C-alpha positions as CSV (number, residue, x, y, z in Angstrom):
1,M,34.5,-4.7,-5.7
2,S,34.0,-8.0,-5.5
3,A,29.5,-8.6,-5.6
4,G,30.1,-10.1,-2.0
5,A,31.3,-7.0,-1.1
6,G,28.8,-4.6,-2.9
7,L,26.0,-6.6,-1.1
8,R,27.1,-5.9,1.7
9,I,27.7,-2.7,1.7
10,A,24.1,-2.7,0.0
11,E,23.0,-4.2,3.6
12,R,25.2,-1.4,5.8
13,V,23.3,1.3,3.7
14,V,19.7,-0.1,4.1
15,R,20.1,-0.3,7.6
16,C,21.5,2.8,8.5
17,A,18.6,4.5,6.3
18,A,15.7,2.2,8.1
19,F,17.7,3.6,11.4
20,A,17.4,6.8,10.5
21,W,14.0,6.4,9.8
22,L,13.0,4.5,13.0
23,A,14.4,7.6,14.9
24,F,12.3,10.2,12.0
25,A,9.1,8.3,13.4
26,A,10.1,8.5,16.8
27,G,10.4,12.3,17.0
28,A,7.4,13.2,14.1
29,P,5.3,15.8,15.3
30,A,1.1,15.8,15.1
31,A,0.0,17.8,12.1
32,S,-1.5,21.4,13.1
33,C,-4.3,22.2,11.8
34,D,-8.2,23.8,12.7
35,V,-9.4,20.7,14.6
36,A,-10.1,20.8,18.0
37,P,-8.4,17.5,20.2
38,G,-11.7,17.2,21.9
39,E,-13.7,16.6,18.6
40,V,-11.0,13.6,17.1
41,A,-11.6,12.3,20.5
42,A,-15.6,12.6,20.6
43,V,-14.9,10.9,16.9
44,H,-13.4,8.0,18.5
45,E,-15.6,7.4,21.2
46,R,-18.4,7.2,18.5
47,H,-16.8,4.6,16.4
48,M,-16.2,2.8,19.6
49,R,-20.1,2.9,21.0
50,A,-20.9,1.8,17.3
51,L,-19.0,-1.2,17.4
52,N,-20.3,-2.2,21.3
53,A,-24.0,-1.1,20.5
54,A,-24.9,-4.6,20.2
55,L,-23.7,-5.4,23.7
56,G,-25.2,-2.4,25.5
57,E,-21.9,-1.7,26.9
58,E,-18.3,-1.9,26.5
59,P,-17.2,-5.5,27.6
60,R,-13.9,-5.6,29.7
61,P,-10.2,-6.9,28.8
62,V,-9.1,-10.0,30.2
63,A,-6.9,-9.7,33.0
64,R,-3.8,-11.3,30.7
65,A,-4.2,-8.8,28.2
66,Q,-4.1,-6.1,30.9
67,R,-1.0,-7.3,32.3
68,V,1.0,-7.7,28.8
69,F,0.0,-4.2,28.4
70,E,1.1,-3.2,31.1
71,R,4.5,-4.8,31.5
72,L,5.0,-2.6,27.9
73,L,3.9,0.6,29.4
74,A,6.2,0.5,32.3
75,A,9.5,-1.1,30.3
76,N,9.4,1.9,28.1
77,G,8.1,5.0,30.7
78,L,4.5,5.2,29.7
79,E,2.8,5.1,32.7
80,G,2.4,8.7,33.5
81,R,0.6,8.7,30.0
82,G,-2.5,8.2,30.7
83,Y,-2.7,4.9,28.8
84,A,-6.1,2.7,29.2
85,L,-6.8,-1.3,27.9
86,R,-10.3,-1.2,26.6
87,A,-12.7,-3.9,24.4
88,Y,-14.9,-3.9,21.8
89,A,-17.5,-6.8,20.0
90,M,-15.9,-5.8,16.6
91,R,-16.1,-9.7,14.3
92,G,-12.4,-11.2,14.2
93,F,-8.6,-10.4,15.2
94,N,-8.8,-6.5,15.1
95,A,-7.3,-3.6,17.6
96,S,-7.6,-0.3,17.0
97,A,-6.0,3.3,18.9
98,I,-8.4,5.5,20.8
99,Y,-7.5,8.9,21.1
100,P,-6.0,10.4,23.1
101,R,-5.3,7.1,25.4
102,G,-7.2,4.6,24.3
103,V,-6.2,1.0,23.2
104,A,-8.9,-0.9,22.0
105,L,-9.0,-4.9,21.7
106,S,-11.3,-7.1,19.9
107,L,-13.0,-10.1,21.8
108,V,-11.6,-12.6,19.5
109,A,-8.0,-10.8,19.8
110,M,-8.2,-11.8,23.4
111,D,-9.0,-15.3,23.0
112,D,-7.0,-18.6,24.8
113,D,-5.2,-19.1,22.1
114,V,-3.5,-15.5,21.3
115,S,-0.3,-15.8,22.9
116,D,1.2,-12.7,25.2
117,E,3.5,-12.2,22.4
118,E,1.0,-12.0,20.0
119,L,-1.1,-9.5,22.3
120,A,2.4,-7.3,22.9
121,A,3.1,-7.0,19.1
122,V,-0.8,-5.6,18.5
123,L,-0.7,-3.9,21.8
124,A,2.6,-2.0,20.8
125,H,1.6,-1.5,17.2
126,E,-1.6,0.8,19.0
127,L,0.4,2.1,21.2
128,A,2.6,3.6,18.8
129,H,-0.2,5.3,16.9
130,L,-1.0,7.1,20.0
131,E,2.4,7.9,20.3
132,L,3.1,9.0,17.2
133,G,0.2,11.4,17.3
134,H,-1.2,9.6,13.7
135,A,-5.3,10.5,15.3
136,L,-4.5,14.1,14.4
137,D,-2.7,13.7,11.3
138,Q,-5.5,11.9,10.2
139,A,-7.9,13.9,11.3
140,C,-6.4,17.3,9.9
141,E,-6.6,15.2,6.4
142,Q,-10.5,14.3,6.7
143,W,-10.8,17.9,7.3
144,R,-9.2,18.8,4.3
145,L,-10.7,16.9,2.2
146,A,-14.1,17.3,4.0
147,R,-14.8,21.1,5.5
148,S,-17.7,21.8,7.2
149,P,-19.8,25.0,8.3
150,L,-21.0,23.2,11.2
151,G,-17.3,21.5,12.3
152,F,-15.0,18.3,12.1
153,L,-17.5,16.0,14.0
154,D,-20.2,17.0,10.4
155,A,-17.7,16.7,8.3
156,A,-16.0,13.2,9.9
157,R,-19.4,11.7,9.1
158,E,-19.3,13.5,5.8
159,F,-15.9,12.2,4.6
160,E,-16.9,8.8,5.8
161,R,-20.4,8.6,3.5
162,E,-18.3,10.0,0.7
163,A,-14.9,7.4,0.9
164,V,-17.5,4.8,0.9
165,D,-18.8,6.1,-2.6
166,N,-15.8,7.3,-3.7
167,P,-12.2,5.7,-3.4
168,S,-10.4,8.8,-5.2
169,F,-12.0,11.0,-2.8
170,A,-10.3,9.6,-0.1
171,A,-7.1,8.2,-1.9
172,P,-4.9,11.1,0.0
173,F,-6.1,10.1,3.2
174,A,-5.4,6.4,2.5
175,R,-2.2,7.0,1.5
176,L,-0.9,8.8,4.6
177,S,-3.1,6.4,6.6
178,R,-1.1,3.2,5.0
179,A,2.4,5.2,5.8
180,H,1.5,6.0,9.6
181,E,0.5,2.1,9.7
182,L,4.6,1.3,8.8
183,Q,5.7,4.1,10.8
184,A,3.4,2.4,13.8
185,D,4.8,-1.0,12.8
186,A,8.8,0.0,13.3
187,F,8.0,2.0,16.5
188,A,6.8,-0.9,17.8
189,L,9.6,-2.7,17.9
190,R,11.2,-0.5,20.3
191,L,8.3,-0.2,22.3
192,L,8.5,-4.1,22.3
193,Q,11.9,-4.8,22.4
194,A,11.8,-2.6,26.0
195,A,9.9,-4.6,27.3
196,G,11.1,-8.3,26.7
197,Y,9.7,-9.5,23.6
198,A,11.3,-10.7,20.4
199,P,10.7,-8.0,17.9
200,L,10.2,-10.5,15.2
201,S,7.1,-11.3,17.1
202,L,4.9,-8.4,15.3
203,S,5.8,-10.0,11.8
204,Q,4.8,-13.3,13.1
205,M,1.3,-11.7,14.7
206,L,0.6,-10.1,11.2
207,A,1.4,-13.3,9.1
208,A,-0.3,-15.3,11.6
209,R,-3.6,-13.4,12.3
210,A,-3.8,-10.5,8.8
211,V,-6.9,-10.7,7.4
212,A,-8.8,-8.8,4.7
213,N,-9.0,-5.1,6.0
214,P,-12.6,-3.9,6.1
215,L,-11.3,-0.6,5.2
216,A,-9.5,-1.3,2.0
217,G,-6.4,0.8,1.2
218,T,-5.7,2.3,4.4
219,H,-3.0,-0.3,5.2
220,P,-0.7,-1.7,3.2
221,E,-0.5,-5.1,1.8
222,L,0.7,-7.9,4.4
223,A,3.6,-8.7,1.7
224,E,5.0,-5.2,1.8
225,R,4.4,-4.6,5.7
226,L,6.3,-8.1,6.5
227,A,9.3,-6.4,4.0
228,A,9.6,-3.1,5.9
229,L,10.0,-4.6,9.0
230,A,12.2,-6.9,8.3
231,I,14.3,-3.9,7.5
232,A,13.2,-2.7,10.6
233,V,14.2,-5.6,12.5
234,A,17.5,-5.5,11.2
235,A,18.2,-2.0,12.3
236,V,17.5,-2.7,15.7
237,P,20.4,-3.2,18.0
């Protein structure tokens, strides 16, 4: 077999593997544990209130971001999910999935210099987290690591305190979070393509906007994300 033929076969194997992984991610079930979904939502709302505390109220998303968000929902048949676009006053270009139905953008992420394609890319990534049930998976892992007789709300606070002082304690959670980021990246490509945005816009957005992660270890390195996305993009029909 020639070297060229071997490379072509290897490329096909990689594409097929990426395609199968995308299909798995699309149907990945949420973890099952003793954590009540309402308690997970309460923890997410606590974080939102803390981020917006300096403003005294939650800011409103800009109209352009809302239009891009609604386009993604409509194109992917997600209008009935009850998803809502929200905003927070976090520094820098950031976004978060707010369980169970919120996607929050930082005010900087909605500036005029942010293109519609970049907005779509970051929104699709956060929608993917919601569609794949990652918040419940992560809550189950936090509960496993930091159980509390007072319930999950107290366990989540204890986990956050311990994780700051003892990175090895949170290592299993960090590994799960990094895997979720790669899954959300791959799933987001489908959402983007269905809405008429180029799947490559996610890679371009990450390359242009990614900054040092304040929660070190919970996200893969940029080079790893871009390499995984290159494989996933090649598998998109």
